[in-house]
NUTI-577877 format. One record per atom (N, C-alpha, C): residue in one letter; x, y, z. Coordinates in steps of 0.001 Angstrom, whole numbers, padded with zeros to 6 digits, always signed. Layout:
N
AXYZ;...
END
This chain:
263
M+086292+137405+116564;M+085794+136174+117274;M+086308+135117+116997;Q+086215+134404+117744;Q+087540+132987+117136;Q+086949+131957+116507;F+087655+130671+116536;F+087193+129445+115451;F+086025+129014+116254;H+085860+128930+117760;H+085314+128235+117856;H+084104+128572+118741;E+083994+130108+118663;E+083275+130926+119149;E+082235+131454+118063;T+082391+130949+116961;T+081758+131163+115837;T+080986+129951+116239;L+081485+128476+115551;L+080688+127461+116135;L+080062+127430+116240;A+079678+127868+117960;A+079235+127225+118935;A+077707+128709+118569;Q+078063+129276+117461;Q+076418+129806+117148;Q+075524+129082+116394;I+076243+127860+115854;I+075254+127040+115547;I+074239+125968+116308;Q+072910+125943+115898;Q+071940+125411+116407;Q+071266+124002+115761;K+070808+123474+116611;K+070149+122436+115458;K+068680+122912+115213;Q+068998+123659+114339;Q+067496+123527+113129;Q+067843+124274+111587;A+067350+123790+110884;A+067548+123392+110049;A+067442+124412+108679;E+067274+125644+109111;E+067694+127177+108610;E+068233+127872+109539;Q+069044+128646+109484;Q+069538+129563+110520;Q+070597+130421+109970;T+070773+131875+110830;T+071805+132928+110377;T+072313+132644+111547;I+073671+133262+110869;I+075336+133354+111781;I+075929+134258+111643;T+076954+134751+112341;T+077843+135770+111605;T+079073+135496+111354;L+079273+135610+110370;L+081034+134839+109636;L+082357+136074+110530;P+083250+136282+111384;P+083656+136939+111690;P+084858+137730+111255;S+085241+139059+111217;S+086692+139215+110658;S+088292+138558+111038;G+089007+138941+110637;G+090418+138129+110512;G+090685+136971+110527;W+089992+136270+109419;W+089713+135418+108642;W+090131+135268+107204;A+090245+136825+106757;A+090148+137133+105512;A+091310+136272+105068;Q+091026+135937+103271;Q+091988+134869+102379;Q+092158+135369+101236;G+092917+136237+100960;G+092785+137420+100313;G+091518+138424+100256;R+090517+138453+099130;R+089234+139134+099298;R+088212+138543+099230;A+088229+137001+100028;A+087175+136407+100320;A+087660+135830+102025;F+086486+135005+102970;F+086403+134876+103876;F+087274+133603+103616;F+087970+133017+104474;F+088787+131744+104866;F+087450+130245+104030;G+087691+129910+103115;G+086864+128936+102907;G+086826+127693+103630;G+088128+127329+103855;G+088368+126095+105381;G+087274+126137+106652;F+086681+127732+106702;F+086262+127893+107721;F+084866+127944+107031;S+084323+128469+106340;S+082766+128086+105627;S+082707+126842+105685;A+083416+125918+104885;A+083169+124597+105120;A+083165+124000+106438;A+084015+124856+107668;A+083680+123921+108743;A+082352+123879+109126;L+082249+125282+109132;L+080303+125785+109918;L+079897+125017+109021;V+079514+124732+107650;V+078955+124345+106753;V+078223+122528+107927;A+079993+122258+107793;A+079908+120503+108816;A+079645+120404+109966;E+079568+121546+111076;E+079067+121521+112126;E+077827+121781+112213;F+076676+122660+111180;F+075777+123231+111085;F+075266+121648+110842;V+075696+120198+109567;V+075131+119440+109709;V+074732+118338+110407;L+076275+117856+110943;L+076162+117561+112147;L+075236+117562+113666;K+074967+119205+113370;K+074222+118987+114154;K+072520+118958+114264;Q+072092+118679+113205;Q+070842+118165+112305;Q+070485+116739+112619;F+071786+115934+113453;F+070963+113919+113385;F+071847+113828+114788;P+071579+112493+115020;P+071902+111843+116273;P+073498+111712+115870;R+074186+112183+117274;R+075928+111537+117316;R+076198+110215+117049;E+075502+109660+116591;E+076149+108170+116097;E+076301+108372+114659;Y+075462+109292+113710;Y+075510+109616+112191;Y+077278+110541+112294;H+077647+109386+111836;H+079546+110136+111628;H+079968+110125+110188;L+079862+112070+109710;L+080120+112540+108774;L+081633+112113+107742;R+080659+111448+107190;R+081657+110176+106240;R+082149+111239+104695;S+081628+111806+104535;S+082345+112589+103534;S+081417+113889+103073;M+082361+114587+102220;M+081880+116251+102201;M+082404+116257+100951;T+081532+116455+099748;T+082175+117558+098702;T+081667+119054+098504;T+082823+120099+098813;T+082325+121575+098357;T+082555+122047+097297;S+081816+122980+096829;S+081830+123435+096127;S+082359+125206+096165;F+083286+125751+096404;F+082996+127465+096538;F+082640+128575+095519;V+081344+128589+095455;V+080288+129160+094138;V+081281+130743+094338;A+081053+131491+095052;A+081595+132726+095125;A+082269+133174+096403;P+082924+134083+096371;P+084019+134596+097913;P+082879+134837+099019;A+082864+134664+099819;A+081733+135070+101505;A+082480+136034+101531;E+082750+136852+102811;E+082853+137837+103560;E+081922+138120+104632;A+083085+138328+105513;A+082446+138607+107093;A+081160+139157+107246;G+080354+138994+107917;G+079351+139190+108183;G+078188+138789+108314;E+077328+138967+107978;E+075701+137685+108249;E+076143+137348+107069;A+075448+135290+107414;A+074969+134775+107169;A+074192+133448+106786;S+073631+132821+106250;S+072958+131671+106729;S+072888+130479+106067;L+072654+129578+106900;L+072972+128206+106428;L+071451+127801+105914;S+071159+126761+105058;S+069863+125939+104893;S+070408+124297+104751;L+069444+123260+105188;L+069975+121986+104642;L+068638+121379+103844;R+068922+120119+103017;R+067781+119746+102830;R+067904+117864+102430;I+067355+117274+103289;I+067625+115728+103312;I+067327+115352+101858;L+068462+114688+100959;L+067755+114288+099721;L+067574+112528+099832;R+067986+111928+101096;R+068459+110408+101205;R+068498+110180+102602;E+067322+109204+103537;E+067569+109077+105140;E+067523+107841+104622;G+068098+106687+104235;G+068270+104932+104860;G+068116+104561+106301;K+068295+103164+106285;K+068548+102816+107654;K+069779+103281+108220;S+070912+103463+107367;S+072306+103403+108538;S+073260+105020+107985;V+072710+105219+106310;V+073058+106487+105474;V+072080+107467+105575;I+072449+108552+106039;I+071668+110178+105204;I+072656+111047+104236;Q+072532+111536+103192;Q+072613+111989+102535;Q+071933+113274+102276;V+072989+114688+102193;V+072171+116217+102568;V+072884+116883+101440;A+072147+118023+101391;A+072863+119357+100088;A+072873+120191+101180;A+073629+121016+101211;A+073824+122367+102315;A+074324+123337+102045;E+073633+124757+102070;E+074217+125737+101676;E+074644+126830+102600;L+075632+128279+102106;L+075527+128903+102877;L+075493+130142+101941;Q+074983+131027+102407;Q+073974+132101+101636;Q+074277+132830+102338;Q+075102+134795+101723;Q+074986+135820+101584;Q+073989+137090+100653;Q+073064+137809+101266;Q+072207+138684+100476;Q+071830+138135+099318;G+071505+136509+099846;G+070136+135991+098918;G+071559+134950+097819;Q+072865+134997+098062;Q+073723+134702+096723;Q+074294+132896+097578;V+074328+132144+096740;V+074816+131203+096981;V+076104+131440+097217;M+076920+131459+098499;M+078716+131186+098468;M+079367+129793+098402;L+078525+129015+099027;L+078964+127703+099355;L+077990+126681+099214;S+078327+125765+098230;S+076998+124786+098206;S+077664+123149+098766;C+077138+122438+098983;C+077981+121010+099931;C+077010+119726+099431;L+077152+118908+099326;L+077391+117233+099479;L+077207+116651+100724;A+076468+116306+101356;A+077558+115579+102876;A+076647+113945+103105;S+077432+113316+103188;S+076833+111435+103361;S+077922+111601+104750;L+076711+110920+105686;L+076461+110655+106995;L+076557+109611+107412;G+076844+108383+107671;G+076478+106889+107609;G+077118+106633+109643;K+075935+105649+109749;K+076154+105137+111193;K+077161+103684+111042;K+077644+103065+112122;K+078524+101615+112333;K+077641+101067+111853;R+078048+100021+110957;R+077307+098958+110388;R+078906+097375+110868;D+078463+096327+111344;D+079487+095006+111198;D+079801+094985+110218;S+081379+093883+109887;S+081673+093990+108454;S+083256+093242+109076;V+083221+092287+108118;V+084100+091720+107980;V+085737+092169+107571;V+085365+093694+106994;V+086214+094459+106425;V+087080+095417+107323;K+088557+095021+107239;K+088987+095917+108368;K+090087+096222+107319;V+090504+097861+106512;V+092145+097907+106636;V+092380+099000+107245;E+093660+098951+107665;E+093890+100360+108471;E+094506+101601+107440;G+094403+102308+107968;G+094447+103913+107804;G+096001+103725+107129;E+096099+104667+105634;E+097710+104963+105374;E+098370+105584+105714;A+099421+104973+106280;A+100408+105280+106576;A+100830+107093+106383;S+101359+107397+107252;S+101573+108757+107388;S+102911+108908+106813;P+103465+110046+105605;P+104768+110073+105139;P+105956+110178+105914;D+107014+110656+105154;D+108220+110837+105956;D+108164+112509+106583;L+107517+113237+106883;L+107717+114558+106964;L+109072+115151+107910;K+109344+114299+108265;K+110660+114716+109270;K+109813+115189+110535;T+110703+115770+111378;T+110837+116622+112607;T+109690+118084+112227;I+108663+118429+113731;I+108653+120012+113351;I+109427+121001+113645;N+111147+120450+114234;N+112128+121108+114135;N+112770+121578+112791;D+112617+120539+111960;D+112842+120436+110509;D+112646+121354+109625;G+111682+122055+110101;G+111284+123166+108693;G+110538+124194+109167;P+110956+125312+108036;P+110365+126680+108420;P+108832+126766+108679;G+108441+127948+109822;G+107005+128469+109212;G+106982+129269+108278;L+105803+129873+108172;L+105353+131140+107068;L+105989+132435+107713;P+106416+133135+106845;P+107135+134180+107208;P+106242+135038+107894;E+106469+136139+108892;E+105354+137147+108987;E+105674+138588+107914;A+104871+138295+107019;A+104906+139131+105456;A+103489+139486+105457;D+103540+140390+105262;D+102368+140795+104420;D+101746+140345+102970;I+102422+139658+102707;I+101768+138390+101194;I+100931+136472+101942;V+101631+136560+103275;V+100688+135605+104035;V+099117+136214+104430;P+098199+134976+104034;P+097187+135760+104154;P+096285+135900+105689;E+095973+137005+105777;E+095288+137374+107211;E+095086+135842+108423;F+094091+135071+107498;F+093738+133716+108193;F+094532+132855+108614;A+095625+133036+107677;A+096423+131679+108289;A+097533+131963+109402;K+096981+133483+109685;K+097984+134122+111668;K+097349+133807+112635;N+096869+132330+112675;N+095317+132176+113049;N+096010+130384+113377;F+097098+129985+112341;F+097809+129129+112524;F+099181+128502+112596;D+099751+127692+113159;D+101258+127626+112875;D+101268+126778+112337;Y+102464+126336+111379;Y+102883+125346+110305;Y+104736+125605+110319;R+104824+124293+109946;R+106252+123688+109504;R+106102+123700+108603;I+106932+123733+107518;I+107002+123281+106347;I+108641+122293+105851;T+107844+121437+105377;T+108938+120031+106016;T+108876+119337+104257;S+107997+119640+103685;S+107581+118732+102154;S+107967+119709+101469;G+108922+119743+100212;G+108448+120698+099194;G+109262+121840+099648;G+109084+123292+099005;G+109332+124369+098885;G+108650+125374+099356;M+109065+126900+100145;M+108104+127520+100600;M+107211+128354+098833;P+106006+128483+099586;P+105539+128800+098683;P+106120+130429+097716;F+106072+130595+096350;F+106469+131636+095740;F+107769+131160+095599;S+108435+130117+096134;S+110088+130220+095464;S+110471+129367+094874;G+109882+128929+093927;G+110117+128432+092592;G+110945+127193+092589;Q+110162+126987+093510;Q+110991+124954+093645;Q+110069+124056+093318;P+109900+123434+091923;P+108617+122671+091454;P+108987+121300+092213;G+107461+120640+092405;G+107432+119453+092881;G+106322+118846+092682;R+106120+117742+093810;R+104800+117217+093426;R+104254+116715+094494;T+105290+116898+095913;T+104262+117514+097234;T+104840+118563+097627;F+104121+118441+098579;F+103999+120028+099618;F+103058+119532+100827;G+103952+120144+101821;G+103311+119590+103010;G+104114+120124+104746;G+103550+119731+105675;G+104554+119478+106871;G+103276+119255+107881;W+103539+120177+108821;W+103252+119969+110682;W+102097+121544+110376;V+100577+121477+110930;V+100870+122554+111152;V+098961+122155+112507;R+099095+123508+113422;R+097985+123874+114499;R+097489+125158+114262;F+096467+124583+115122;F+096279+126058+115252;F+096925+126908+116608;R+096850+127750+115926;R+097776+128620+116646;R+097562+128632+118384;H+096534+129117+118896;H+096011+130081+119972;H+095175+128928+121185;E+094057+128468+119676;E+093028+127770+120415;E+093564+126066+121003;Q+093137+126160+122254;Q+092921+124586+122770;Q+092111+123967+123021;Q+091285+122916+122123;Q+089754+122972+122214;Q+089818+121104+121694;R+088841+120286+122218;R+089018+119198+121743;R+088624+119192+119930;L+089695+118157+119410;L+089171+118383+117977;L+088286+117757+117569;T+087682+118822+116571;T+086464+118179+115833;T+086562+117737+114207;T+085610+117343+114083;T+085581+117422+112106;T+085816+118767+111716;A+084485+119863+112364;A+084778+121078+111722;A+086562+121929+111985;A+087004+121136+112955;A+088415+122287+113183;A+089676+121228+112001;I+088658+119815+111722;I+089990+119190+110619;I+090020+119516+109290;L+088547+120158+109085;L+088439+120608+107665;L+089111+121784+107840;A+089253+122987+108782;A+089998+124320+108878;A+091436+123821+109044;L+091770+122822+109423;L+093532+122443+109618;L+094137+121749+107658;V+093116+121157+107303;V+093094+120879+105882;V+093740+121826+104927;D+092374+122689+105108;D+092681+123975+104482;D+093374+125642+104590;A+093778+124210+105792;A+094689+126143+105981;A+096275+125974+104921;W+096051+124866+104442;W+097920+125189+103635;W+096955+125554+102004;P+097743+126824+101824;P+097263+126628+100109;P+097959+125210+099276;P+097072+126027+098315;P+097154+124822+097005;P+098846+124723+096630;A+099040+123320+096812;A+100360+122921+096535;A+101169+123096+095201;V+100204+123437+094291;V+101016+124502+093633;V+102036+125449+093085;L+101660+126056+094391;L+102630+127257+094714;L+103877+127545+095211;P+104535+126348+095522;P+105982+126486+095435;P+106479+126355+094030;H+106046+126358+093177;H+106055+126341+091394;H+106840+127451+091524;L+105805+128485+091810;L+105503+130247+091330;L+106779+130748+091643;K+107283+131779+090980;K+108796+132113+091800;K+108301+133834+092111;Q+106510+134300+091780;Q+106183+135420+092589;Q+104812+135094+092901;P+104425+136239+093907;P+102808+136017+094325;P+101735+135871+093038;A+100860+135251+092861;A+099749+134897+092394;A+098774+134251+092913;P+097200+134798+092409;P+096247+134047+093584;P+095885+132812+092860;A+095560+131839+094110;A+095232+130341+093727;A+093879+130268+094646;S+093728+129083+094394;S+092480+129109+095446;S+091482+127544+094872;S+090649+127227+096541;S+090107+125720+095442;S+088715+126045+095368;L+088713+125471+093894;L+087586+125216+093145;L+086792+124120+093596;T+086222+122925+094140;T+085690+121877+094346;T+086711+120914+095905;W+086370+120840+096403;W+086274+120084+097755;W+086553+118724+098011;T+086389+117381+098019;T+086292+116387+098674;T+087083+116207+099396;I+086181+115919+100670;I+087006+115580+102052;I+086395+114041+102527;E+087279+112895+103255;E+086809+112247+104030;E+087432+111823+105254;F+086419+111278+106213;F+086721+111236+107126;F+086708+109610+108293;P+088019+109274+108415;P+087900+107779+109071;P+087069+107868+110205;D+086472+107053+110691;D+085707+106841+111889;D+086766+107095+112668;I+087316+107747+113602;I+088325+107277+114858;I+088034+108542+115698;D+088523+107373+116760;D+088174+108417+118343;D+089242+109738+118434;L+088092+110969+118178;L+088455+112059+118230;L+089489+112715+119952;A+088833+111953+121010;A+089019+112546+122182;A+090323+113088+122731;P+091253+112163+122154;P+092333+112089+122624;P+093653+113527+121655;F+092823+114261+120907;F+093296+115220+120488;F+092848+116647+120819;N+093469+117453+120710;N+093674+118984+120452;N+093696+119351+119848;T+092909+120597+119703;T+092942+121398+118316;T+095078+122071+118145;H+095217+122161+119160;H+096970+122726+119421;H+098160+121404+119421;D+097244+120770+119400;D+098516+119793+119118;D+098238+119907+117310;W+100163+119452+117300;W+100643+119085+116037;W+100009+118410+115052;F+099662+118101+114103;F+099434+117386+113239;F+100052+117152+111396;Q+099712+116014+111058;Q+101211+115802+109254;Q+099971+116358+108462;Y+101155+116588+107623;Y+099642+116896+106365;Y+100674+116963+105101;E+099652+116262+104143;E+100986+116297+102778;E+100004+116342+101607;A+100523+117077+100426;A+099626+116939+099263;A+100323+116480+098361;F+099929+115616+097734;F+100414+115260+095943;F+099487+115864+094774;I+100952+116362+094026;I+099879+117561+092747;I+099896+115901+091754;E+098381+115829+090636;E+098026+114810+090512;E+098895+114979+088986;Q+098296+116650+089068;Q+097931+117363+087191;Q+097775+118423+087590;A+098557+119938+086931;A+098466+120855+086745;A+098741+121503+085369;A+097653+122350+084889;A+097752+122967+083849;A+096788+123533+083417;D+096984+124871+082151;D+095637+125956+081990;D+095516+126938+083039;G+095885+127028+084293;G+095241+127299+085058;G+094613+126695+086252;Y+094347+125586+085941;Y+093815+124541+087206;Y+094900+122923+087281;G+094757+122951+088392;G+094849+121548+088723;G+094639+121044+089417;H+094764+119783+090396;H+093824+118453+091036;H+095163+117845+091608;S+095094+117915+092957;S+095482+116861+094393;S+094847+116203+094737;R+095840+115151+095998;R+095383+114646+096681;R+096088+114902+098294;A+095351+114565+099399;A+096143+115064+100394;A+095960+114028+101350;G+096391+114271+102853;G+095939+113558+103745;G+096485+113951+104581;L+095878+113875+106701;L+096024+114577+107758;L+095952+113237+108120;W+097068+113484+109598;W+097705+112469+110120;W+097630+112964+111196;S+097933+112416+112732;S+098445+112825+114215;S+100005+112942+114265;E+100173+113439+115290;E+101269+113168+115570;E+102058+111644+115692;Q+101056+110738+115954;Q+101539+109382+116118;Q+101305+108768+114704;G+100884+109077+113359;G+100707+108354+112424;G+099399+108139+112066;E+098058+108404+112815;E+097431+107931+112450;E+096554+108720+111877;L+095748+108127+110029;L+095244+108591+109345;L+093652+109254+110135;I+093381+110555+110365;I+091969+111755+110150;I+091180+111910+109097;A+092177+112695+107960;A+090994+112423+106797;A+092225+112486+105651;I+090951+112513+104552;I+091296+111861+103025;I+090805+113423+102457;S+092216+113676+101218;S+091496+115218+100966;S+091462+115451+099378;R+090561+115842+098515;R+091136+115807+097353;R+090575+117500+096713;Q+091248+117809+096427;Q+090982+118949+095563;Q+091171+119396+093818;T+090335+120552+093507;T+090422+120717+091747;T+090711+122360+092635;F+091835+123328+091461;F+091781+124065+092677;F+092937+125405+090887;T+092431+126530+091359;T+092950+127371+090355;T+093720+127848+090633;V+094473+128647+089725;V+095780+129166+089575;V+095668+130399+088694;F+096265+131381+088805;F+096362+132786+088015;F+097652+133350+087941;A+097898+131913+087107;A+099749+132228+086653;A+100531+131374+085772;
END
């Protein structure tokens, strides 16, 4: 089952059961960016379209797996223009993913600051993709990559930045907030190029924010620019910030992660 076919299962109801498809494994777990995307789509389906998802903070509590899963949410507060909710994805009665989401309608404001400009990531032709190798996670085969910032994972090239270009490999659908979540989390933790040999690493918590821009011109098969910056890493944990931009340099998402690395 493809990404957008899975999203299509989600309905406007506060509790529901869906099926997580095979083909999206991330080591022994289901791809976290897909889980978060499902929760985001689920939250957005429950409210009028004028409520834009402004921010979403996710804790990856336990590794999910392909198969049946349940979604639920609770409204924490509903104001005149902002709604705050808590949502969960569960399997076999256990919480796999927990998130806090803030949605907000537009308001008149005298404040307007343009989004941060995209970094110089060279061109799509200036960097390699991920190799066709067993070490590449199953889910990553659903995306195309071009690494133009930092080194290849497990190449022993230390640095603070990591990124390049990314798109869905096969699916050509209108870009949505859910798809943005998958595109951002498709990138491995920025510390992996520091390692000289494979080792497990994963997101522990993830906060992502979405400028309210018109996504209608964008397609999931378009190329998008991504770059992460490592702020600190030690003792098996690290902290990074990242951004996702359109090919034209328009800021689409702002991301921050706490990650674990077992090396």
